[in-house]
C-alpha positions as CSV (number, residue, x, y, z in Angstrom):
1,M,-157.1,-91.8,-122.5
2,L,-155.9,-88.9,-124.7
3,S,-158.9,-88.6,-126.9
4,T,-159.2,-87.7,-130.6
5,A,-161.5,-84.9,-131.4
6,V,-162.1,-85.7,-135.1
7,V,-161.0,-88.7,-137.1
8,I,-160.4,-88.5,-140.8
9,A,-160.2,-91.9,-142.5
10,A,-156.9,-93.0,-144.0
11,G,-155.2,-96.2,-144.8
12,V,-153.1,-97.9,-142.1
13,G,-149.6,-99.4,-142.8
14,L,-147.1,-97.3,-144.7
15,V,-149.5,-94.7,-146.2
16,P,-150.2,-92.1,-143.4
17,G,-153.3,-90.0,-143.3
18,V,-154.5,-86.8,-141.7
19,A,-155.3,-86.7,-138.0
20,T,-156.6,-84.4,-135.4
21,A,-156.3,-84.7,-131.7
22,A,-157.1,-83.5,-128.2
23,G,-156.0,-80.2,-126.7
24,P,-153.1,-79.5,-124.3
25,D,-155.1,-80.8,-121.4
26,G,-156.2,-84.0,-123.2
27,A,-159.8,-83.0,-123.2
28,K,-162.3,-83.9,-126.0
29,G,-163.7,-81.5,-128.6
30,T,-160.9,-78.9,-128.7
31,G,-160.7,-78.7,-132.4
32,G,-157.6,-80.7,-133.4
33,T,-154.9,-78.8,-131.5
34,G,-152.9,-81.8,-130.5
35,V,-151.6,-82.9,-127.1
36,S,-148.9,-80.5,-125.8
37,V,-145.8,-81.6,-123.9
38,P,-143.5,-79.2,-122.0
39,D,-140.8,-77.3,-123.8
40,L,-137.6,-79.3,-123.4
41,D,-134.9,-77.4,-121.5
42,L,-131.5,-78.2,-122.8
43,T,-129.4,-76.4,-120.2
44,E,-128.7,-79.3,-117.8
45,A,-128.5,-81.8,-120.6
46,K,-125.9,-79.8,-122.6
47,A,-123.8,-79.1,-119.4
48,K,-123.7,-82.8,-118.6
49,A,-122.8,-83.8,-122.2
50,F,-119.9,-81.5,-123.1
51,K,-119.3,-80.0,-119.6
52,A,-120.1,-76.4,-120.8
53,E,-116.4,-76.4,-122.0
54,T,-114.4,-73.4,-121.0
55,F,-110.8,-72.5,-121.8
56,S,-108.4,-70.0,-120.2
57,S,-104.9,-68.5,-120.4
58,P,-104.1,-66.2,-117.5
59,A,-102.5,-62.8,-117.7
60,A,-99.2,-64.3,-116.5
61,K,-98.9,-66.1,-119.8
62,T,-98.7,-62.9,-121.7
63,V,-95.4,-62.9,-123.6
64,H,-93.5,-59.7,-124.0
65,P,-90.9,-59.2,-126.8
66,A,-88.1,-58.4,-124.4
67,A,-88.7,-61.6,-122.4
68,Q,-88.9,-64.0,-125.4
69,G,-86.4,-66.7,-125.1
70,S,-86.3,-66.3,-121.3
71,E,-88.2,-68.3,-118.8
72,K,-89.6,-65.1,-117.3
73,T,-92.5,-64.2,-119.6
74,A,-94.6,-62.7,-116.9
75,P,-94.8,-58.9,-116.6
76,R,-93.1,-56.8,-114.0
77,A,-95.1,-55.5,-111.1
78,S,-97.9,-53.1,-112.0
79,G,-97.6,-49.6,-110.9
80,T,-94.0,-49.2,-112.0
81,A,-92.9,-47.1,-114.9
82,S,-91.7,-50.2,-116.7
83,A,-94.8,-52.3,-116.2
84,E,-95.8,-54.2,-119.4
85,P,-99.4,-54.6,-120.5
86,T,-101.1,-58.0,-120.1
87,V,-104.3,-59.7,-121.3
88,A,-106.0,-62.6,-119.6
89,L,-108.1,-64.8,-121.9
90,Q,-111.2,-66.8,-121.0
91,A,-113.3,-68.6,-123.7
92,E,-116.4,-70.7,-123.7
93,A,-118.1,-72.7,-126.5
94,I,-121.6,-71.1,-126.8
95,S,-123.0,-73.0,-129.8
96,A,-122.1,-75.5,-132.4
97,H,-119.7,-73.2,-134.2
98,A,-119.3,-70.2,-132.0
99,I,-117.2,-69.2,-129.0
100,Q,-117.3,-66.3,-126.6
101,L,-113.9,-64.8,-125.7
102,A,-113.5,-62.6,-122.6
103,L,-110.4,-60.4,-122.5
104,T,-109.2,-58.7,-119.3
105,F,-106.6,-56.1,-119.9
106,T,-104.0,-54.7,-117.5
107,V,-102.5,-51.5,-118.9
108,A,-100.5,-48.6,-117.4
109,P,-102.4,-45.3,-117.4
110,E,-99.9,-43.6,-119.6
111,D,-100.1,-46.4,-122.3
112,S,-102.4,-46.4,-125.3
113,I,-102.8,-50.0,-126.1
114,S,-105.0,-51.7,-128.7
115,S,-105.4,-55.4,-129.5
116,V,-105.7,-57.6,-132.5
117,I,-107.4,-61.0,-132.2
118,E,-106.5,-63.7,-134.6
119,W,-109.2,-66.3,-134.4
120,G,-107.2,-69.2,-135.9
121,D,-109.4,-69.4,-139.1
122,G,-107.9,-66.5,-141.0
123,Q,-110.3,-64.0,-139.5
124,T,-109.2,-61.1,-137.3
125,S,-110.8,-58.5,-135.0
126,S,-109.5,-55.5,-133.2
127,T,-110.4,-53.6,-130.1
128,P,-108.8,-51.0,-127.8
129,A,-107.7,-52.2,-124.3
130,S,-110.4,-50.1,-122.7
131,P,-112.7,-50.9,-121.0
132,A,-110.5,-53.3,-119.1
133,T,-112.9,-56.3,-119.5
134,Q,-114.6,-57.1,-122.9
135,T,-116.3,-60.0,-124.5
136,L,-116.3,-60.9,-128.2
137,D,-118.2,-63.6,-130.0
138,H,-116.9,-65.4,-133.0
139,K,-118.5,-68.0,-135.3
140,Y,-116.3,-70.6,-137.1
141,A,-117.4,-71.8,-140.5
142,K,-116.4,-75.4,-139.6
143,T,-116.1,-77.2,-136.3
144,G,-112.6,-77.8,-134.9
145,V,-109.8,-76.9,-132.6
146,Y,-108.4,-73.4,-133.0
147,T,-105.6,-71.4,-131.5
148,V,-106.8,-67.8,-130.8
149,K,-103.9,-65.3,-130.5
150,V,-104.3,-61.8,-129.0
151,T,-101.6,-59.2,-129.8
152,L,-101.2,-56.1,-127.7
153,L,-100.1,-53.1,-129.8
154,D,-98.7,-49.6,-128.9
155,G,-99.2,-48.1,-132.3
156,T,-97.4,-50.6,-134.5
157,T,-95.1,-51.8,-131.7
158,V,-95.9,-55.3,-130.3
159,R,-96.0,-55.0,-126.5
160,G,-97.2,-58.5,-125.7
161,T,-99.1,-61.6,-126.9
162,N,-101.2,-64.3,-125.3
163,E,-102.8,-67.5,-126.9
164,I,-105.6,-69.8,-126.0
165,V,-106.7,-73.1,-127.6
166,V,-110.4,-73.5,-128.0
167,R,-112.8,-76.3,-129.3
168,T,-116.2,-75.8,-130.8
169,A,-119.2,-77.5,-129.2
170,G,-120.2,-78.8,-132.6
171,N,-119.0,-82.1,-134.1
172,E,-118.9,-83.2,-137.8
173,F,-119.5,-86.6,-139.3
174,T,-117.2,-89.0,-141.0
175,P,-118.8,-92.0,-142.6
176,H,-117.3,-95.4,-142.0
177,A,-117.7,-98.7,-143.9
178,P,-120.1,-100.8,-141.8
179,T,-117.9,-102.7,-139.5
180,R,-118.6,-105.0,-136.5
181,L,-117.0,-103.7,-133.3
182,L,-118.8,-106.0,-130.8
183,D,-120.3,-109.5,-131.0
184,T,-120.6,-111.3,-127.7
185,R,-121.6,-114.5,-129.5
186,E,-118.2,-114.7,-131.2
187,G,-116.0,-112.8,-128.7
188,I,-115.5,-109.8,-131.0
189,G,-114.6,-106.7,-128.9
190,A,-115.6,-108.5,-125.7
191,P,-115.4,-111.9,-124.0
192,L,-117.2,-114.8,-125.5
193,A,-120.2,-114.6,-123.1
194,K,-123.6,-113.1,-122.7
195,V,-123.9,-109.8,-121.0
196,P,-125.6,-110.7,-117.6
197,A,-128.7,-109.1,-116.2
198,Y,-127.9,-105.5,-115.2
199,G,-124.4,-105.9,-116.6
200,T,-122.4,-103.7,-119.1
201,A,-120.5,-104.3,-122.3
202,R,-117.7,-102.0,-123.1
203,V,-117.2,-101.1,-126.7
204,K,-113.9,-99.6,-127.9
205,I,-114.5,-96.9,-130.5
206,A,-111.3,-94.7,-130.7
207,G,-108.5,-96.8,-132.1
208,A,-110.9,-99.6,-133.3
209,A,-111.3,-100.2,-137.1
210,Q,-109.0,-97.2,-137.8
211,I,-111.3,-94.8,-136.0
212,P,-109.0,-91.9,-134.8
213,A,-108.4,-90.7,-131.3
214,G,-110.5,-87.7,-130.4
215,V,-113.8,-89.1,-131.6
216,T,-116.6,-87.5,-129.7
217,A,-119.7,-89.5,-130.8
218,V,-120.4,-92.6,-132.9
219,A,-123.2,-93.9,-135.1
220,L,-123.8,-97.6,-134.1
221,N,-126.3,-100.2,-135.1
222,V,-126.9,-102.0,-131.8
223,T,-128.6,-105.4,-131.9
224,V,-129.9,-107.5,-129.0
225,T,-130.3,-111.2,-129.6
226,N,-130.9,-114.4,-127.6
227,P,-132.5,-112.5,-124.6
228,A,-133.6,-114.8,-121.8
229,K,-136.1,-112.3,-120.5
230,G,-137.5,-108.9,-121.5
231,G,-135.7,-105.5,-120.9
232,H,-133.9,-102.7,-122.7
233,V,-130.4,-101.5,-123.2
234,R,-128.9,-98.0,-122.7
235,V,-125.9,-96.8,-124.7
236,Y,-123.8,-93.9,-123.2
237,A,-120.3,-92.5,-122.9
238,E,-118.1,-94.5,-120.6
239,G,-117.3,-92.4,-117.5
240,G,-120.6,-90.6,-117.7
241,D,-123.7,-91.0,-115.6
242,L,-126.0,-94.0,-116.4
243,P,-129.0,-92.4,-118.1
244,S,-132.6,-93.4,-117.5
245,T,-133.3,-93.4,-121.2
246,S,-133.5,-96.5,-123.5
247,N,-132.1,-97.3,-126.9
248,V,-133.2,-100.9,-127.7
249,N,-136.2,-102.6,-126.1
250,Y,-136.5,-106.4,-126.3
251,T,-138.7,-109.4,-125.3
252,P,-137.6,-113.0,-124.6
253,G,-136.2,-114.7,-127.6
254,Q,-136.4,-111.6,-129.8
255,T,-133.7,-110.2,-132.1
256,V,-134.0,-106.5,-132.4
257,P,-131.6,-103.8,-133.8
258,N,-131.7,-100.0,-133.4
259,M,-129.6,-97.2,-134.7
260,V,-127.8,-95.2,-131.9
261,I,-125.9,-92.0,-131.9
262,A,-124.0,-92.0,-128.7
263,S,-121.4,-89.8,-127.1
264,V,-118.0,-91.4,-126.6
265,G,-116.1,-91.2,-123.3
266,G,-112.8,-89.4,-122.9
267,N,-111.1,-92.8,-122.9
268,G,-112.6,-93.7,-126.3
269,Y,-115.2,-96.2,-125.1
270,V,-119.0,-96.4,-125.0
271,D,-120.9,-98.6,-122.6
272,I,-124.0,-100.7,-123.3
273,Y,-125.9,-101.4,-120.2
274,N,-128.4,-104.4,-120.0
275,H,-131.4,-103.3,-118.0
276,G,-133.1,-106.6,-117.9
277,D,-133.5,-109.6,-115.6
278,G,-131.8,-112.0,-118.0
279,A,-128.6,-112.3,-120.0
280,I,-128.4,-111.1,-123.6
281,D,-126.0,-111.2,-126.6
282,L,-125.0,-107.8,-128.0
283,I,-123.8,-106.8,-131.4
284,A,-122.6,-103.3,-132.4
285,D,-121.7,-102.2,-136.0
286,V,-120.2,-98.8,-136.7
287,T,-121.3,-96.8,-139.7
288,G,-119.7,-93.4,-138.9
289,Y,-118.3,-91.2,-136.2
290,F,-118.3,-87.6,-135.1
291,S,-115.3,-85.4,-134.1
292,K,-114.1,-81.8,-133.9
293,S,-112.2,-82.2,-137.1
294,A,-113.9,-80.5,-140.1
295,A,-115.7,-83.2,-142.1
296,S,-119.4,-83.3,-143.0
297,G,-122.2,-81.4,-141.5
298,Y,-125.9,-82.5,-141.5
299,T,-128.8,-81.3,-143.6
300,S,-132.3,-82.5,-142.6
301,V,-134.9,-82.9,-145.4
302,A,-138.6,-83.6,-145.4
303,P,-139.0,-87.4,-145.4
304,S,-139.0,-88.4,-149.0
305,R,-139.4,-91.9,-150.4
306,I,-136.7,-93.2,-152.7
307,V,-137.4,-96.9,-152.7
308,D,-140.7,-98.8,-152.7
309,T,-140.5,-102.3,-154.3
310,R,-144.3,-102.6,-154.2
311,E,-144.4,-99.8,-156.8
312,G,-141.1,-100.1,-158.6
313,L,-139.8,-96.9,-157.0
314,G,-136.0,-96.8,-157.1
315,T,-135.7,-100.4,-158.3
316,G,-137.7,-103.1,-160.0
317,T,-141.3,-103.9,-159.0
318,G,-141.7,-106.9,-156.8
319,R,-140.1,-108.4,-153.7
320,V,-136.4,-108.5,-153.3
321,P,-135.6,-112.2,-153.7
322,G,-134.1,-114.3,-151.0
323,Y,-130.4,-113.4,-150.6
324,G,-130.8,-110.9,-153.4
325,S,-129.7,-107.3,-153.5
326,F,-130.2,-104.2,-155.5
327,S,-128.6,-100.7,-155.8
328,T,-130.5,-97.4,-155.9
329,Q,-129.4,-93.9,-156.8
330,V,-129.3,-91.5,-153.8
331,T,-127.6,-88.4,-154.9
332,G,-129.7,-86.2,-157.2
333,R,-132.8,-87.4,-155.5
334,A,-134.8,-86.2,-152.5
335,G,-132.6,-83.1,-152.3
336,V,-129.4,-85.1,-151.7
337,P,-126.5,-83.4,-153.6
338,A,-123.6,-85.0,-155.4
339,S,-121.3,-83.9,-152.6
340,A,-123.1,-86.0,-149.9
341,K,-120.9,-88.5,-148.2
342,A,-123.6,-90.4,-146.3
343,V,-127.4,-90.5,-146.1
344,A,-129.8,-90.9,-143.1
345,L,-132.7,-93.2,-144.0
346,N,-135.7,-94.9,-142.5
347,V,-135.8,-98.4,-144.0
348,T,-138.9,-100.5,-143.7
349,V,-139.5,-104.2,-144.5
350,T,-143.0,-105.3,-145.2
351,E,-144.7,-108.6,-146.3
352,P,-141.5,-110.7,-145.9
353,Q,-142.0,-114.4,-146.8
354,A,-139.4,-115.7,-144.3
355,N,-137.5,-114.7,-141.2
356,G,-134.3,-112.7,-142.0
357,H,-132.4,-109.5,-141.9
358,L,-131.7,-106.5,-144.2
359,T,-128.2,-105.0,-144.8
360,V,-127.7,-101.5,-146.2
361,Y,-124.2,-100.6,-147.4
362,P,-122.4,-98.3,-149.9
363,S,-122.6,-99.5,-153.5
364,G,-119.4,-100.7,-155.1
365,S,-118.4,-102.8,-152.0
366,S,-119.3,-106.2,-150.8
367,A,-122.2,-106.7,-148.4
368,P,-120.9,-106.6,-144.8
369,T,-121.8,-109.2,-142.2
370,S,-123.7,-106.5,-140.2
371,S,-127.5,-106.2,-140.2
372,N,-129.6,-103.1,-140.1
373,L,-133.0,-104.6,-139.7
374,N,-134.2,-108.0,-138.5
375,F,-137.6,-109.3,-139.3
376,T,-139.9,-112.3,-139.0
377,T,-142.3,-113.7,-141.6
378,G,-145.2,-111.3,-142.4
379,Q,-143.8,-108.5,-140.1
380,T,-143.7,-104.8,-141.1
381,I,-140.8,-103.2,-139.2
382,A,-138.7,-100.1,-139.7
383,N,-135.2,-99.0,-138.5
384,A,-133.1,-95.9,-138.9
385,V,-130.0,-96.3,-141.0
386,I,-127.0,-94.1,-141.6
387,V,-125.0,-95.4,-144.5
388,P,-122.0,-94.1,-146.6
389,I,-122.9,-93.4,-150.2
390,G,-120.9,-95.2,-152.8
391,P,-118.6,-93.4,-155.3
392,D,-121.4,-93.7,-158.0
393,G,-123.9,-91.9,-155.7
394,K,-125.7,-95.1,-154.9
395,I,-126.4,-97.4,-151.9
396,S,-127.1,-101.1,-151.9
397,I,-129.6,-103.2,-150.0
398,R,-129.4,-106.9,-149.5
399,N,-132.1,-109.3,-148.3
400,G,-130.6,-111.7,-145.9
401,A,-133.7,-113.9,-145.8
402,G,-134.2,-117.1,-147.7
403,A,-137.4,-115.8,-149.4
404,G,-138.5,-112.5,-150.8
405,T,-139.6,-109.3,-149.0
406,H,-140.7,-105.8,-150.0
407,V,-138.5,-102.9,-149.0
408,V,-139.3,-99.2,-148.5
409,A,-136.7,-96.5,-147.8
410,D,-137.3,-92.8,-146.9
411,V,-134.5,-90.2,-146.9
412,V,-134.6,-88.0,-143.8
413,G,-131.2,-86.2,-144.2
414,Y,-127.7,-86.3,-145.5
415,Y,-124.1,-85.5,-144.5
416,S,-121.9,-83.4,-146.7
417,P,-118.9,-81.0,-146.4
418,E,-121.2,-78.1,-147.5
419,S,-123.9,-78.8,-144.9
420,E,-124.0,-76.2,-142.2
421,S,-125.3,-78.0,-139.2
422,A,-123.0,-79.8,-136.7
423,L,-123.9,-82.2,-133.9
424,V,-124.1,-80.8,-130.4
425,R,-124.1,-83.7,-127.9
426,T,-126.5,-83.6,-125.0
427,F,-126.9,-86.0,-122.1
428,P,-129.6,-88.6,-122.8
429,E,-132.9,-87.2,-121.5
430,R,-136.5,-88.3,-121.5
431,W,-138.7,-85.7,-123.1
432,F,-142.0,-87.3,-122.4
433,D,-143.7,-90.6,-121.5
434,T,-147.5,-91.0,-122.0
435,R,-147.5,-93.8,-119.4
436,E,-147.2,-91.0,-116.8
437,W,-150.3,-89.3,-118.2
438,D,-154.0,-90.0,-117.7
439,G,-153.9,-92.5,-120.6
440,P,-152.2,-93.5,-123.8
441,L,-152.2,-91.5,-127.0
442,D,-155.4,-92.2,-129.0
443,G,-155.4,-93.4,-132.6
444,R,-155.1,-90.7,-135.2
445,A,-153.9,-88.3,-132.5
446,Y,-150.6,-86.4,-132.3
447,I,-148.3,-84.9,-129.7
448,Y,-146.5,-81.6,-130.3
449,G,-143.6,-80.1,-128.4
450,R,-141.1,-77.4,-128.8
451,Y,-137.4,-78.2,-128.5
452,G,-134.6,-76.0,-127.1
453,G,-136.8,-73.0,-126.3
454,G,-137.4,-72.4,-130.0
455,D,-133.7,-71.7,-130.8
456,S,-133.7,-70.9,-134.5
457,N,-130.1,-72.2,-134.8
458,I,-131.4,-75.8,-134.2
459,T,-132.1,-77.5,-137.5
460,A,-132.7,-81.1,-136.4
461,V,-133.2,-83.2,-133.3
462,I,-132.0,-86.7,-132.5
463,T,-134.6,-88.7,-130.6
464,N,-135.4,-92.3,-129.8
465,A,-139.1,-93.0,-130.0
466,T,-140.5,-96.1,-128.4
467,V,-144.1,-97.3,-128.6
468,T,-145.4,-99.8,-126.0
469,N,-148.8,-101.2,-124.8
470,T,-149.9,-101.1,-128.5
471,A,-153.5,-102.0,-128.9
472,G,-153.5,-102.5,-132.7
473,T,-151.4,-102.4,-135.8
474,G,-150.0,-99.0,-136.8
475,F,-147.1,-96.7,-137.3
476,L,-145.6,-93.5,-136.0
477,T,-144.6,-90.6,-138.1
478,V,-142.6,-87.6,-136.9
479,A,-142.4,-84.2,-138.6
480,P,-142.0,-80.5,-138.0
481,D,-145.2,-78.7,-137.2
482,P,-146.1,-75.7,-139.5
483,N,-147.6,-73.9,-136.4
484,S,-145.5,-71.7,-134.1
485,W,-145.5,-72.3,-130.3
486,E,-147.3,-69.0,-130.0
487,A,-150.0,-70.1,-132.3
488,Y,-150.8,-73.1,-130.1
489,E,-150.6,-71.0,-126.9
490,G,-152.8,-68.3,-128.5
491,G,-155.4,-70.8,-129.8
492,W,-155.0,-69.8,-133.5
493,S,-153.1,-72.9,-134.7
494,T,-154.2,-74.8,-137.8
495,R,-154.4,-78.5,-138.2
496,P,-151.1,-80.0,-139.5
497,V,-151.0,-82.8,-142.0
498,A,-149.0,-86.0,-141.3
499,P,-146.3,-86.7,-144.0
500,N,-146.4,-89.7,-146.3
501,S,-143.7,-91.6,-144.3
502,S,-143.3,-93.9,-141.3
503,S,-140.7,-93.7,-138.5
504,L,-141.6,-97.0,-136.9
505,N,-144.2,-99.7,-137.3
506,W,-145.8,-102.0,-134.8
507,T,-148.3,-104.8,-134.3
508,P,-150.5,-105.4,-131.2
509,G,-148.8,-105.9,-127.9
510,K,-145.3,-105.1,-129.2
511,T,-142.7,-102.6,-127.8
512,V,-140.8,-101.1,-130.6
513,P,-138.1,-98.4,-130.6
514,N,-136.4,-96.5,-133.4
515,L,-134.0,-93.7,-133.8
516,V,-135.7,-90.6,-135.3
517,Q,-133.6,-87.7,-136.7
518,T,-136.2,-85.1,-137.5
519,S,-136.1,-81.6,-138.8
520,S,-137.2,-79.1,-136.3
521,G,-138.7,-76.9,-139.1
522,V,-139.0,-73.2,-138.9
523,N,-140.7,-73.1,-135.6
524,N,-138.8,-75.8,-133.6
525,V,-142.2,-77.5,-133.0
526,I,-142.3,-81.2,-133.7
527,D,-145.3,-83.5,-134.1
528,F,-145.4,-87.2,-133.1
529,W,-148.4,-88.9,-134.9
530,N,-150.0,-92.2,-133.8
531,M,-151.1,-93.4,-137.2
532,S,-153.1,-96.3,-135.8
533,Y,-156.8,-96.5,-135.2
534,Q,-156.0,-97.8,-131.7
535,P,-154.2,-96.2,-128.7
536,T,-150.6,-96.6,-127.8
537,D,-148.1,-95.3,-125.3
538,L,-145.2,-93.3,-126.6
539,L,-141.9,-92.6,-125.0
540,V,-139.4,-90.1,-126.5
541,D,-135.8,-89.7,-125.4
542,T,-133.4,-87.1,-126.8
543,F,-129.7,-87.5,-127.4
544,G,-128.5,-84.3,-129.1
545,F,-129.3,-81.9,-131.9
546,Y,-127.8,-80.3,-135.0
547,A,-127.3,-76.6,-135.1
548,K,-126.0,-74.3,-137.9
549,N,-124.5,-71.6,-135.6
């Protein structure tokens, strides 16, 4: 078992406390340094996700003024007195907003050629056509598809041009009114039939519910219901490899939702694979999508509570009554600006008096039929939510149960046109699984890990955290670590403090997943805290990250 060095008492439930834990080898008595996991290498994951996209326009596509209007746009043979200069273009998306452009010039010795690069965003660069091969980097303020034009000049005389169309690796978010795209119980988006064991449901994204073509990723609330046996589902881009990660874990008879940010296949579909021995019903509700078009970037914030009905925070004091709803202000609180279009939340139900579900939606609209969180009497359970913000800066929350429940909501980030960070999709990848270690993570212990080699451009990470083999009641909290990776390696780290928020809650014997979008902080080191007094196993899968450059 991964043992705790020192335990500092704190309340269990929704109020986290301070914890210390074992060292990188899991040994006792190492002074609260945490349990280390390997640095996550993104190279293969990124290559699988967006194919390390490259773009090219060969030298033969150089257009010369004398040849315009003719089918013969290629230069005459080199080495002749009348040979025209050419430029070959090769580009690669190297970060969320940046490309690298390689230029290969062919110029007669007697010519003195320079070039002007128009990047397609109103910015220009210039360089002489010597040396023959050069590379230039360019960062775009917004994600998108751009036409880069290179003009070859002899003084002020245009001697040739070549163009290349490039796409940034980053993707920006457009919120969407919560809309059901799939419900196998009613034949919405799929045949009226359960998804069989080890079967797959296809979900049309592009072209559905007015979602445009060219969508690259989607925010879905995926719900499993009526399962005959236990298992999990995996959501991924159609046409891609089946990942080994999980998005929603379920047990027989359970109804369980989870937020998913999934890449969309080139044909506009995502697949939901049932990795279980029995048939299940599947529901999928869209709340937004990502594309190359300039829209809203993401800003991660330290988890901040904006609603707690137990204390009258953000609404009245007391349980939300059965079938009742309330609205709460989002903009102007927890660092969310007036320009924000959508907010990322972790929403928790606690002390419900009946079975039911919770629906979160933009204020000023009717409550949709979708659900964000399903619960049973007395259960404390959390789920990630991405929801559009209403025109008045508020969101609404409806209790779909026949009796009252307390509701807690923590802001973890927001999407706005001014936000710098764009989504970079990666292939779903397992970061770590404590079931493969010597034992589970002890109560009041934490795991720390560095993401993406400490790349300072990364601002937030998209993970799915799953607890299993839970020995007691507890919750998980995820937050950036104030220590650098070097501090841990050098043995001079200080004990971090767990934040006052919960990412997922559990009871003994349950397997519980939840999407966690967490800030990577200034050090790209992230902590996963087991805020229970009892051990639990923890699995963490990654699905992408947000980057500002």
